[in-house]
LUMVO-524284 format. One record per atom (N, C-alpha, C): x, y, z. Coordinates in steps of 0.05 Angstrom, whole numbers, plus 5000, padded with zeros to 4 digits. Layout:
XYZ;...
//
This chain:
554535195865;551835135872;551035305897;548635425896;547735585918;547035415942;547935495965;547435335990;544535365999;543335156006;540535156017;540535336041;538435506044;538235696066;538235546093;537135306094;537135146118;540035096128;541735026109;544534976116;545935236124;545335446110;546535706117;545835786146;543335756153;542435826180;543735646201;543935386194;545235196211;548135276217;549535356196;552335426200;552635686215;550735876211;550736126227;550436056256;548735876263;548135796290;550635666303;551935486287;554335356297;556635546303;556635776290;558835966294;558536126320;556236106333;555736236358;556936056380;558836166395;560236006415;558535996441;557135786444;555435746468;556535526485;559135516486;560535306501;560435356531;559735146546;559835166575;562735176584;563435316605;561635436625;560835726620;561735846597;561036126592;559936156564;557436066559;556236096533;555636386526;555736446501;555036716491;552036726487;550636746510;547636746509;546636996494;547937216497;546937466485;546737446455;548937356443;549037326413;546937116404;546836896419;544936686413;542036786414;541436926435;538637026438;537937226415;539837396408;539337586386;538937436360;540437216356;540137056332;537336936330;536336836353;533736716353;531536926351;532037156362;530037376360;529737456331;531937486317;531837556288;530537336272;531037086280;529736856266;526736866269;525836926294;522936946299;521737166281;523037386279;521937606263;521837526233;523937386224;524037296197;521837106190;521036936209;519036736203;516236816213;516037056226;513437146235;512437006260;514336926278;513636786302;513736976326;512036926346;512137076371;514737006386;515737196401;518337156414;518237216444;519137026460;519037066489;521736966501;522637106522;525037026536;524437016566;525036786578;524836756607;527636726618;528236826642;530836806655;533036916636;533137176631;535037286612;537937216616;538837186642;541637126647;542336836638;540336666637;540736396627;538236326611;537936446588;535336466575;534036216565;531436196572;529635996560;528136156539;528636096513;527536256491;525236096478;522936226475;520636086463;519736246439;519536116416;518436226391;515736086387;513636246385;510936126385;509336186360;508035976349;506135996327;503435926338;501736116343;499036056354;497435876335;495935696347;494235516331;491535636326;489935506310;487235606304;485335546327;485935336343;484335276366;486135276391;486235506404;488035536427;487235376452;484835256451;484035096474;485434826474;486434746451;487734476449;490534496460;491534266469;494234246479;496234306456;498534416463;500434506443;502534296437;504034356416;506434196408;508834346417;510634216432;512934346444;515434226431;516734376414;519134286400;521634396414;522934226429;525034316447;527834246436;529734426441;532534376437;534134546456;536634496459;538234666477;540434806461;541135046470;543035216456;545935166464;546335066489;549035046499;550434796489;553034806489;554634576480;556834526500;558034286498;560134206517;562834326508;564834336527;567434446521;568834306498;570534456484;572234346462;575134366470;576734196457;579634206459;580634246431;580934506424;581334586396;583834456384;585834396400;588234276389;587733996376;585533876383;584833616373;582833626349;582133866341;580133896319;581633956293;580633836272;581733886245;581034166236;578634266244;577734536237;576734666263;576834936263;575935086287;573034996293;572434916318;569834816324;567635026322;568335276319;566335486315;566535626288;567735486269;567835596242;565735486224;564335266232;562335136216;563435066188;565834966188;567234896162;565734666148;565334706122;564034496106;566134396085;566734136086;568834036068;567533956041;569233866023;568333795996;566333565995;566233406017;564333186018;561733266032;561433516040;559033616052;558933576082;561133496094;561133476123;561433756136;559533816154;559534066168;560634026196;562934146202;564234106227;563534336247;563034256272;562534456292;561434336318;562134456340;561034366365;558034426366;556534216369;553634246368;552434146342;554134056323;553133966297;551133736301;551733556320;549933336327;548333396352;549633526371;548533556398;548433856406;546133996401;543933906384;542934146368;544834306359;544034546344;542634466317;543334236307;542034136282;539034126285;538134016307;535233976311;533734236314;534834426329;533534686332;533134816306;535134806288;534834936262;532934766244;533034506246;531234346230;528334406236;527634446262;524934526269;524134776253;525834986256;525135246245;525135246214;527035106203;527135096173;524834926162;524034726177;521634576169;519234756168;518934926188;516735116188;517035316165;519435406158;519835586136;518635456110;519335196106;518335056082;515335026083;514234966106;511334946108;509935206101;511035416113;509835686108;510035766079;512235706066;512535776038;510635626020;509635396030;507735236015;504835276025;504435496039;501735576046;500735476073;502435336088;501735226114;502835406136;501735636140;502835826159;501635806187;499535646190;498235606216;496935326217;496835216241;495734946244;493634946266;492434716270;490334686290;491434746318;493734636324;494834666350;497134876350;497435006372;499635196376;502235046377;504335166365;507035046365;508835236380;510335126399;512435276413;515135156405;516835326394;519635246388;521235346412;522235166428;523435236454;526435176453;528035366464;530935346464;531935376493;532835156505;533835166532;536735246533;537635336557;540335456559;542435276571;541735076585;543734946602;543434646605;542534506584;542234216586;544834076591;547034186581;549634056584;550734066612;549434226630;550234226658;547834146675;546333946664;544133816678;541533976678;541334186663;538834326658;537334446681;538634596699;537234706722;534934896714;535335046692;533235226683;530735076673;531134866658;528834706649;527434576673;529034476691;527934356715;526134556730;526934796731;525435006745;523035096728;523535126702;521435236684;518935076683;519234806682;516834636680;515034646704;515934766726;514234796750;512935066752;513335246733;512335516735;509635556722;508235766730;505735846716;506135916687;508536026681;509136096653;509235846635;510335626646;510335386630;507535266628;506035276649;503235176648;501635316627;502135576623;500635726603;501235636574;503535506571;504135396544;502335166537;501035046557;499034836552;500034606535;502334496543;503734296528;502334026528;502033906504;500833646502;502833436494;504633506477;506633316466;509133466459;511433336465;514033466460;515833286444;517533416429;519833286416;522333406427;524433246430;526933336442;529233176427;531633206437;533933076424;533932776427;535032656406;535532366407;538432316404;539132146385;541932066381;542331976353;544732026342;545331926315;545331616315;544831506292;544831216288;546931146268;548630956274;550730886256;549830686234;547330606235;546230446213;543830596201;541930446188;539730586174;537130586190;537330546217;535030536234;534930786252;532830946250;532531176267;531731086295;532731236314;532031186342;529931376352;527931276366;525831436378;525731366408;526431556424;526731506453;524231596468;522931396481;520431456495;520731476525;523231446534;523831466562;526831476565;527831506589;530631496593;531331396621;533731286623;534531186649;534931416669;534531356694;534731566715;537631586725;538531826727;541231876737;541331866767;542931676778;543431666806;546431676810;547331896823;550131926831;550231886861;551631686869;551631616898;554431586909;554831696932;557331666947;556931466969;558531256970;558331056991;560931077008;560531147033;562831187051;563230947069;565530827067;566230597084;567930697108;566630727130;567930817154;569230587169;571630637181;573030417196;574930537216;576530357227;578430437248;581130507235;582230737243;584930807233;587130657247;589430677237;591730537249;594230567233;596330437243;598930447229;598930257206;600230337184;600230187159;601729927161;603129877184;604729627187;603129407201;600629457208;599129267225;596629157210;595628937220;593028837211;590828977228;590029207218;588129367234;585329247232;584029167254;581329067253;579329277245;577129197234;574929387226;575929607207;577829537190;578929737172;577129807148;577330047139;575630147117;576129997091;578629917087;579329777062;577929517058;577529367079;576129107077;573229157070;572029357082;569229427076;569029517047;571029677038;571029777011;571129536991;572829336997;573029106980;570428946978;569128917001;566528767000;564428936985;564529196988;562629366973;563029336943;565529356934;566129346906;565329076895;565828856910;565028596900;562028576896;560528686915;557628676913;556628836890;557729076887;556829256865;557429126838;559829016835;560528916809;559328636803;558428506824;556828266819;554228336806;553028556816;550528656804;551128746775;553228906772;553929006746;554228786726;555628576734;556128346716;553428206708;551628196727;549028066722;547328216702;547428486704;546028656685;547228636657;549928636656;551228616630;550628336617;550528136633;549927866623;547027856613;545227986628;542427996620;542128126593;543628336588;543528476563;544728306540;547028186546;548428036525;547027776517;545527666536;544227406530;541227446522;540427686516;537627736509;537127696479;539127626464;538827576435;537627826421;538528056430;537728306417;535028416427;533728266445;531028356455;531328596473;533628616487;534128846505;536129026493;535829286498;537729496490;539129586516;541229746512;542729846536;540929996555;538930146544;537130296561;535230126578;535029866571;533229686586;534529556610;537029606614;538429506638;539629736654;540429676678;541729876695;544729846694;546130066689;549130056690;550130186715;552430086725;553730196748;556730216742;557830456747;560730486743;561930646766;564130536776;565730676796;567230906782;566731156790;567931386777;569931536793;569731526820;571631666837;572031506863;574531526873;575231416899;576731626915;575931666941;577331856957;577831746985;579831856998;580431777026;583431747031;584131747056;586931717064;588331977067;590431977084;591932227089;594832187082;596031957086;598731897077;599131597076;601431517064;601831237057;601831047081;602931137103;603230947126;601030967147;598731097139;596531127158;594030987146;593030787160;590530657151;588230857155;586730927134;584731137135;582331057152;581031257163;578531207178;576131197160;576531257134;574331237115;575331237087;573931087070;574431097041;571631137028;571531317009;569031376996;569131306966;567231146957;566931076929;564531216917;565031336894;562831476880;562131326855;559531276852;558531116830;556631286812;556931246786;554931356767;553131126759;550631136768;548730926763;546531036745;545830886724;543630966706;541530746708;539330816722;537330626729;535130616708;534630386697;532530356677;529830396691;527830516678;525330596691;523930366706;524130126696;522729906709;523929826736;526329926742;527629856768;527730096787;526630326779;526930566795;525730536823;523330416825;521930396850;523430226871;525030036862;526229846881;529229866883;530430036866;533330016864;534830106890;533630286905;535030366930;535330136949;533429946947;533729706964;536229546956;536929556930;539429426921;541829556934;541829826934;544029976946;544229906976;542029896989;542029827018;543229557023;542729367004;543829097007;546929107004;547829266985;550729306981;552029407007;550729607019;551729727043;551829527066;549729367068;549529167089;551728957086;552228867062;554328677056;557028787064;557429047058;560129177063;560729177093;558729207111;559229197139;558429447155;558829447181;558029667198;559629917191;558330147195;559630407190;559730487161;558230347144;558130417115;555430567110;555630797098;553330967093;553331067064;551031167055;550931267028;549331527027;550031697008;548631947003;548431986973;546332136965;545932186936;546832466929;548332486908;548832746896;546732816874;545632606863;543532636843;541832386844;539132426844;537332196845;534732276830;534532186805;532132236789;530231996792;527732056796;525731846801;523631836780;524331886755;522331896734;521731616724;519331516731;518531256721;516731276696;515631516692;513731556670;515231526643;514031376625;514931366598;512731436579;513431546556;511431636537;510131396524;507531386521;506231166508;507131116480;507530876472;508430806445;506630596432;504130616438;502130446425;500230616409;498830496390;497130646372;494630756385;494030686410;491730806423;492431086433;494931166431;495731436436;495931586410;494331786406;494231916379;496732066372;498232166392;500732296386;502732096375;503131876390;505031676381;504131556354;501531506351;500531396326;501231576303;500931836307;501532026286;504532036280;506132046302;509032046299;510031806284;509231566293;510231326281;509231286253;506731356248;505631326221;507031516201;507831756210;509331936193;511931816185;513331686203;515831556196;515431326177;513331176182;512630956163;512031056135;510531276134;509931396108;512331486093;514431556108;516931646096;518831406091;517831166095;519430916092;521930926109;521631016134;523831036153;523630806173;525730656175;525830446196;526530586222;525230506243;525630636269;525430426292;526730496314;526830326337;526130486362;523830426375;523130566401;525030456423;526330636437;528230546457;528130726482;529330626504;529930786527;532630916524;532731176527;535231326524;537231246546;539731206538;541631106558;542731316577;542731566568;543731786585;541531956595;541832226596;539832396606;539532646588;537032726585;536332976570;534433136587;533733376577;531833536591;529033426590;528533226574;525933096573;525232966599;527232906615;526632776641;524932956659;525333216656;523833406672;520933426662;520533396636;517833386625;516433136634;517732906630;516432656637;515932636667;517632756683;517332756712;514632866720;513633056704;511033186710;508833076692;509332856679;507232716664;506932806635;508732976625;508533066597;509732856578;508332816556;509332626536;511532746519;513732606517;516032706502;517432476487;518232526463;519732336447;522432466439;524632326445;527232416436;527832316408;528332506390;528632426362;530432616347;532732516339;534632676322;534932516296;533832616274;533832456249;536532446236;538332276246;541032246235;541531946233;541731836209;542431556205;545031546190;546231306190;548831256176;550831476184;550831536209;552531756219;554031666244;556631706246;558031636270;557131806294;556931696317;556131836341;558432006351;558232266348;560532446355;559832656375;557532636388;556832836409;558932826430;559933066438;561933106459;564733016450;565032936425;567532836415;569033056399;571633006394;573033186376;571933156348;572233366332;571433366304;568533276299;566733376316;563933326313;563033436286;561533276271;560533376245;557833246239;556533366219;554033256208;554133296178;553433086164;553433106135;551133286126;551633456106;549633636096;547133496087;547433266073;545133116063;543433006085;544732916107;543332806130;541733026144;543033256146;541733496158;539233566142;539433586116;537233666099;535033456099;535733206100;533632996103;532133036129;533533116150;532133176175;530133396173;530833606158;528933826153;526433716140;526833546120;524533426106;522733266125;524033116142;522532946161;520933116180;522233326191;520733496210;518533656196;518833706170;516633836156;514133666157;514433406154;512133226156;511233196185;513133156203;512333116231;510933356243;511933596238;510733836250;507933876239;507633846213;504933886201;502933676212;503833436215;501933226224;501333246254;503433286270;503033296299;501433546307;501833766293;500434016300;497534006289;496833796274;494233766263;492633536276;493733416297;492333196310;489733296322;487433186314;484833276325;484533206354;482833346368;482333306396;481333016401;482432886421;481432626429;482132576458;481432346468;481932286496;484932276502;486532166483;489432146487;490932406478;489532576463;490732826453;488833056457;488433136482;486433346488;487233626477;
//
């Protein structure tokens, strides 16, 4: 049986090693440039050393806000000894499973966008009311510094973005996930300063006692959020609560010396509804721990904006109605981790995270990442409908 061209292009893309920390940007950019020529799209590259690649289809009314279809080209590191197949071979087994780093996160989506347009174009839909930008970012897997910078530039403003789609997450059941916001990443170091001394003594004002009080306060909050989630009878999702995890501890010089400081590092994911007040919670932890306890942020995202998910927003209405028309069950949620959409929402741009993968184990960043061929092709079909409908949304107050 002849392989669908969508699958062939997907596998070609998977074979390009764009693994951090040294992605093959050159080969990837050439692949996308050839793709643009093949589909008759305009081609632009910003920041060539860490390229932001834009393939553009001008709309019939360039005064209207555009559709921004975003994905990232980079992938996380692999440990090849744990893979059944080479992660850059794009091996397809007899059951149609396509193995490769990026199969789920998120080379699938980038190709689905472009192959959806190929199908639309072959059926006579080569242009739409609104301009479409197919955007490929370079470094989402290392916190997206290029995207963070790009959204503040005049070049991005010229794209005139009205609505964006970005990555979502596989679903292990038959319900698609549509992410309208995401929790804010707060990485905080809390330093418990105290008096040093000999390890054989009861040293007053020691850092360890302050560290113990700190951990008790933090985990009391953590337990309350977990309880709130578990007792919500399914009304809350993980993205609706704030998680806190102790990820690093540092301090001390040798076994028999009481240290003058112990530092605890926490990975905190703050749900949007708590962003405005959560630093007060940290201040309370520090106060409880005692004198000489301070905190600093390594990362602190303050994005409270979430994309509207009511029918008075014409973009959301079109998105959700398209899924309904396709008989797709879906769940609007807050994303539990972080994507480059946070930089869009931070500046007030509407963005939905959506990766059309159901009945699929979540394998992003895992060994033996794969995507079933049939799931991938269904995603192409879905984007064919979404792109056509979203790019045809008429001008309105909610969709200028």
